[in-house]
N, C-alpha and C positions, 0 to 999 in steps of 0.2 A: 386782356383782362388779367387781374391779379391771380386768378386760379388757373391760368394757362389756356383757358378756352378761347376760341377765336372771337374777334369782335363781331357784333351783329352787323349785318349789311346785306346788300343785294347778292343773290346767288350768281356765280359766274355763268354767263351764257355761252353755250357751245363747248367744244372740246378744248382741252389745254393746249398751249403752244406746242408745236412739233419740234422736239429736240433742242439742242443748244443753238445759240445765235451763230450764224455763219461767220467764218473767218475770212471769206473772200470779199475783196473790195467791191462795192457796188458798180463801179465803172468797168470791172471785168465781166460781171454778169451781163451787163447791157452792151458790151463791146464798145464802150466809150460813149454811148449815146446818153444824153441827159434829158431828151424829150422823145416822145413817140415819133415815128416816121410819118404817120398820117398827119395831114394838115389840120389845123384847128387848135383849140385850147387843150390843155391836158385833161385827162380823164378825172373828173371830180372824185373825191375820197368816198362819197356816198353812193357812187355808181355800183349797181348790182351786177355781178357776173355769175354765170353758170356754165358748166361744162356741156359741150354738145356730145352727141353720140359718137361723132367722128373723133372728137378729142379723147374720149374715153377709150376708143378703139386703138388709138396710136399712142397711148400713154407710155408704153415701154420705150418708144423710140424718141421721146422728148428729152431735153437736157434736164439736169437735176431740178433747177428752179422751176422750169416750165412744167415738169412732171408734177411737182408738189402743188403748184397753183391749180392745175387741171384736176388733180385728185382731190384737193380741198373744196373744189367747186362742184361737187356732185349735187349739192344743195346751193341755192342762191346765196351769195355773200357780198358784202360791200368790199371795195378795194382796201379800205382801212382794216376791216376784219381779217382779211387775208394777210396783210402786212404784219399784223399783230400775231396771228396764229403761226405764221411761218417764220417770224422774226426776220423779215426782209425789210429793207428800206422802202418807204412808201413810194418813192419815185421809181425804184426798180419794179415794183409790182405794177405800177401804172404802165411803164414801158413794155414789160413782158405781157401784160394782159392785152395791150393793143396789138402786139405781135401775134398772140394766140387767137385773138379775134380775127385778124387779117387772114390767118391760116385756116380759119373755120373750126378751131378747137374750143372757143369760148363764144358765148352770146353775151353781149354787153348791153345793159339797160341803163342808160343815163336818165336819171330822174328829171322830171319837169322842174323848172326853176323854183316854183313854190314849194316843192318838197324839201328843198334845202333848208327851209325855215320851219319845218315841222319839228317840234320839240322831241318826239320819239326818235326820229332819224338822227338828230343831233346828239341825243343821249347815247345811242348806240355807237356812233363814231367816237365820241369822247371815251366811252367805256373800252372800245377796242384799242384806242390809242394808249390809254392808261395800262392796258394789258401788256404792252411792250416793255420787257425788262430793261433796266439800265445796264451799263457795261459789266456790272458785278452779278448780273442775273437776278437782281431784286426787282419785283413788280412794285410799281408805285401804289401808294395808298389811294383808295377811292373815297370820295366824300358823299 
């Protein structure tokens, strides 16, 4: 606005993204994998994940990205929300979330197929994706 006040709009949901975007290439974080090792289709972006008690207990023994994912999942969050908050590539979060699930550090709740068409779920996914800053660290405007 002309007076310098912020534009009216929806309040941001959840905490701000954690730190600057990582400088490490995604294929290094996933050891070159581009898909989870478990058979089946990739984890949908609206999939909810939450840390297990075991995951929180071994938090300090996890790699940087795995640590951040488990720590961020003290409350249930979608894969898209995690990617936005941690500023990680969506596919990296999908792969690491599946690894953490297989190790018992995360519980993964894949929504039923009809939930993907729920407008509130889609709005949350869109908002989380828009919260990912561009290469200059600028967050995209919302509508």
